[in-house]
N, C-alpha and C positions, 0 to 999 in steps of 0.2 A: 611183612613189615614189622619192625620191632615196636612193641607197645610203648606209646609215648608217655602214658601216665606213670609207668614204672620208672623211667628216667627222672621225671619230675619229682617223684618221691625221694629218690636218691640225692638229687641236687640240693634238697633242703638243707642238708647238713654239711655241704662241701665248704661253705664259708667258714664254719667253725673249725674244720680240720685245717683249712688254709691258715687260720690265725695261729696254729701251732707250728707252722713251717716258715717262720720269719727269716731263717737263714738262707732259704732257697731263692734263686734268681728266677723271676717270672718272665714271661714272654707273651706278647699278643699274637694269637694264631689266626684270628679272623675279625673282620669288621662287618657289621650289618647296620647300614645307616650310620648313626652316631653311637652305636653300641659296640662293645668289644667282647671277645671271648679270649680268655687267657689259657696258656698251657696248663696252669694249675687247676683250672676248671675241669679239664679233661682228666688229669691225674687224680684229682680228688673224687670225681665221679666214679672212677675205676676202683679206688680204695673203698669208698662207701659201698659200692656194689658187692665187693668181697665181704665186707663186714655184715651186710644184710643178706648174704647167701643168695644174691640175685644172680641171674645169668650174666657171666662175664662177656662184655662186648668190646670190640677193639676201638682204637682211637678214632678211626675214620667214622665208625658208626656213632660214637659218642658226639663227635663234632657235627655230624649230619643232623642229629636231633637237637643239639644246642643251638644251631643256626635256625632251625625251625621254631624253637621256642622264642628266640629273639624276634623272628618274623611275626609270630602270633602276638607278641607283646606290642610291637609297633602298630599292628592293626587294631589292637584293643584300645590303644591311645587315640588313634585316628577316629575310631567309632565311639569314643567317650564312654567306654565300658567302666563301670564303677564297682569296686568291692569295698564293703563297709569294714570299719575297724572291728566290729563285733564278729563278722565272718572270719577275719584273720585271727582274732584272739581265740575263737572257738576251735578252729583248725589247729592252731598252735598248741593249745592246751591238750587236745586229744593226742597229738603226735608226741608231745613231751611225756604224757602218761605211758604211752606204748614204749618209748625209749627207756623210761625209768624202770618199767617192768622188765625189760630186756637186761638192763645193766644191774638192777637189784634194788636201787633206792635213789632218792633225789640227791643224797650226799655223794653217792658213787658217781652219779651223772656229773655233778659239779667237779668232782675230783678228776674225772676223765678229761673234761674239757678245760679244766683249770680256770673256771669262771663260775660266778653265781648264776642261779636260775634266771634272775632278772637280766643279767648280761647276755645270757644265751638267747633269751626272748628278743632282746634288742637286735641282736645279730640275725636272728631267724626271721624277723618280722617282714623285711622287704622281700626275702626269698619266698616266703609263703604267699605274700601278696602277689608276686609275679606268677607263682604257680597257679593261684586262683584266677588271676586275670587271663592267663593262657588257657586254662581249662574252660573258662566262660566264653572266650573267643572261639575255642574249638567247638563248644556246644552250639554256639550261634551258627557256625558253618554247617554243622551236621544235624541241626534240630529237626529238619523235615524228614529225616530218614525213618522209614518204616519197613518192616519185613512181614511177609505173609507166611502162613504155614507151608505153602508151596516153596517159597524162597528157602525156608529152613531145611526142608527135605532135600532140595536140590543141592544146597551147600554141603550137607552131610554126605549125600550120595557121591558128590564129586571129590570128596577128600581122599587123597591117597591112603591106602591101608596103613602105611607106616607113619601117617600123620594124625591118625585118630588117637586122641590122648588116652593115657591110662589114668584112671581116676583113683586116687588114694581114698581111704576110708573117710567118709564125711559124716559128721555128727550134728544134730540140732537139739537144742535144749529149751526148756521153759523153767521159770522159777516163780515162787511166791516168796516175797520178802517182807519182813517186818523190821523196821528200824526202831529201836527203843526210843520212847518219847523223851525229848529234852524238855523238862518242866521249867516253869517260870522260876522256881526255886533254884534249879541248876544254873540258870542264866544269872540269877542274882548273886550266887556264890562266886561265879567267875568274874562278874562285874566288880564285886567287892575286892577280890584279890588283885585285879588289875588296877583298881583305884588306889589301893594301898601302895602298889609299886609306883604309880604316878606321883603320889604324894611324897614318897621317899626320894624320887628324882628331883622334885621341885625344891626340896630342902638340902640338896647337895650330892646325892648319890649319882654315880655315873650312869647315863642312859645306856652306854655300850655294855657295861657289866651286867646291868639288869636284863638287857635283851639276851645276853649269852646265858644267863641263869634261868630266865623264865619264859622267853618267847617260844611259841610252838610252831613258828614258821621255820621249817628245816632249811629253806633256801637262804635265809638271812641271819638266823640266830647266831651262828658261829662267827659271823662277821660283825657282830654288835648291832644287828638289825638294819644294816645299811642296804639301801635299794637305790639304784639309778634307773630312771625310766623316762618315757616321753608320754605326752598326752595321748590317751586312748588305750594305754597298756594295762592300767589297773582298773578295778571296778569303780563305778561312778562315785560312790560315797567316799571312797579312799581319795580319789583325785580331787573332789570338791573340797575336801579338808586340806589337802596339800596346798592347793592354790589360794587358800585363805590364810595361810600361815606366813609369818615373817621368819627369816633365818634365825635359828636358835629357839624359836617358839615351840612349845609343846602343846599339842591339841588336847581337848577333852576326849573322853572315851567315845569312840564311834562303833557302830555295829554294821557288819557286812555279812554276806552269806557264809563267809569263812569263820566268823566269830567276832570277838571284840578287839579293837586296836587302840593304841595311842601312838601318835606320830610326832616326830620332831623334824622340822625342815632344816636341811643343811644349806642348800643353795638352789636357786632356780634361775634358769636362763631361757627365756621364751617358753617353749613347750617342754623343754628338758628340765628335769629336776633330780636332786639327790636328797633323800630323806632317810631317817631311821624310824623303825617301827617295832612295836612289841605286839605280838598276836597271842591271845589266849582263847582257846576253844572250849565252849561249855561241854561238859561230859555228862552222859546220862548216869543216873544213880543205880544202885543195886536193885531197888524196887522196880524201876522201869525195865531193867533187863529181865527180871523175873516175870513181870507181866507179859512182856513180849514172848518169852519162852513158853509160858502157859498158853498164850494165844496160838502159837505155832504148833504146839502139841495137840491142841484141840483140832486145828485144821488138818493135821496129819492123820489123826484118828478118824475123822469124818471121811477123808479121802480113801483110806484103807478099807473102811467099812461100806464104801459106796453110798454114803449118806448125802454126798454132795459131788457134783461134777467138777472137773478141773477148772473149767471156765468160771463156774460159780464161785469156786474157792479163790481164784485170782481176784475177782471183783469184791468179794467179801473181806478178805484178809490182807491182801498185799497193799503196802503203802509206798511202793517203789514207782516213782513217776516215769522211769525209763521203760518199764515193762508192763505196768498194770493195765494199760489201755490197748495192749497188743497180745492178749491172752498169755502174758508172761514170757513171750518169746524173747530170747537173748540174742541180739544182733551182734554179729562179728564186726568190731570197729575197724579191722584191717581191710576187709573186703566190702563191708556194707551189706553182706548177705546174711541169711539166717542159718547157713551151714558153717561148720568149723572143721578145719583140719587139725590133726594132733599138734602140728607145729604152731598153729595160731593159738591153740589152747595153752601150750607151754609158755607162750609169751604173755598171754593176758590173764588166764585163770587156770592155773595148774590144779587147783582144788577140785574143780568140776570134773576134770579128766580122771582123777583118782577116785572120786566119789561114784562115778557112773561107769567105770570100766567093766564092772561085772553085771550091770543092769541090762535087761531086755527092753525093747521098745515099749514105752508107756509106763515103765516102773519108776518109782520115786525113791529119793534118798530120805533119810530121817532128817529132822531139823538140825542144822549145824550153824555155828558161828562162822562168819566170813567178813572180809574187808572189801567193801564195794569199790570197784575200779573207777567208776564215774563220780560217785558222791564222796569218795574218800572218807568213808565212815563205816563203823562196824554195824552189822546187822545179823539177823537170823533168817535162814532161807531153807526152803524145800526145793530140790531140783528134780525135774522130770525129764527123762530121756525121751525126746520127741521122736527121734528117728536115728537109725544107724545104717548107712549105706556102705556095704563092704567094698573092698577094692575090686575094680572091674574095668573093662574097656568101655569107653563111652558109647552109649546107645540112645536112640530117640525116646525110648520108653522111660528110662531112669534119669536121663540127663537132658530132657527137652529144654529146660530153662537155660542150662549151660550152653547148649548148641544154638539156641535162639540168640543168646547174647553174643556168641562167636560170629553168627551170621550178621548181626547188627554191626559189630565191630569191624568186620570185613568190609561191609558196605560203607561205613563211616570212614575207614582208612582210605578207601578208594576215592571218596569225595574230597577228603582232606588233601590227599596227594594232588588231585587236580587243582584244588584251590591254591596250594602252595606254589605249584608250577606256574600258575597264571600270574602270581604276584612277584615272581623273581625279577622280571624285567623292570619292574617299577622301584626296585630297591638296589642301592649300592652295596655290593657284596665283594669282599676281597679276602682271599684265603692264603695263608703262608705257603711258600713253595715246598715246605716239608711234607705237605699233604697233597702234592700234585698227582701222586699215583693212586689216590683213594678212589674207589668206585662208590660214589655217593648215591643215595636213593634219589636225590634231586639234582638237577643240572646247575649247581651253584657256580661252578668254575666258569661257565659261559658268561656270567655277568661280571 
């Protein structure tokens, strides 16, 4: 069975591509209850799959899985499954970061889609929410699935020889990171600069021009700081300020996790609003960078001379909240695993690959400057090659976790297939005659 989550990932951006194809004539190809699937949904899924280097599947297979997604969504609504805005926003931010890395920058991302980052988020939000609802529904259906060591051995033993996967080189890494400290003085300098800009706007300077000149938000600066959003899309401090402003009014300076902002409300209609903002981010000074560098050199020296263990060094020196409490292990955001393929590294962190290509297991890099993917700020880090597993045919000794996961997935897919089949008779499903010759995984056409 084709993996369902792969299709869901591809589907996230189909709506954006569809917006670029306004001249095409669309067609409804299937009804599931009161929901529809369009011909463009199939075409865009195929296009996005090619862009993502995913396995190309045919129209019938895509339609098969699109109908299943709608069925899961319908059931999620019946079961009153809820997904919070915070979950949606977190998933959306992580995916946008990955795409930005693939394309090159936020500016290139916006140029590709012909939209601001905020507009992209608005269009992505419902697609991501649907994906999370479908996944949550799928989890509830398969939550009781467990596999034993015997199940795993039998699954692997029964795999045809030509179906045993060939595993490319897998790498795992740990890091110790020090982000230079942003002092109160650094914050005060930034606050003072932004306050001067605010005062100049109040006495007549254009907000738009000041945003273009000074804002450090790459998603809105070039458009004069303009943002169109809905409730729940921005951080709480930002939204609380927006909803307390009158059209044309300029806020006092507010602080968020991103830095300092001033906001001017353009208009608000219910939960939707358009505003302009200027963001200024406090920057660490040269002294803070020097202190961080000295600290990391000390850490590196102690590690090389075996005066301290790696785990002790992580606890003592690292201030990276994403890895400090996990022995410095860097999780792959694409797969959620601790191992990385070279393809994943090229998308997320090319520097690690270059730094560790000549290292043996357990060896360290010297302290180097880098830009953090999650925190979007500069830091200094030491990277340790945790493990390098060379190319090989999968086996139970080296790939037990992988085979265990495959066994679980196989069992889950079987349970999911039975569940979907049992629900078909309770749902109105109609498929366009263009697809009458499709060999679907499920008996949709009977309904």
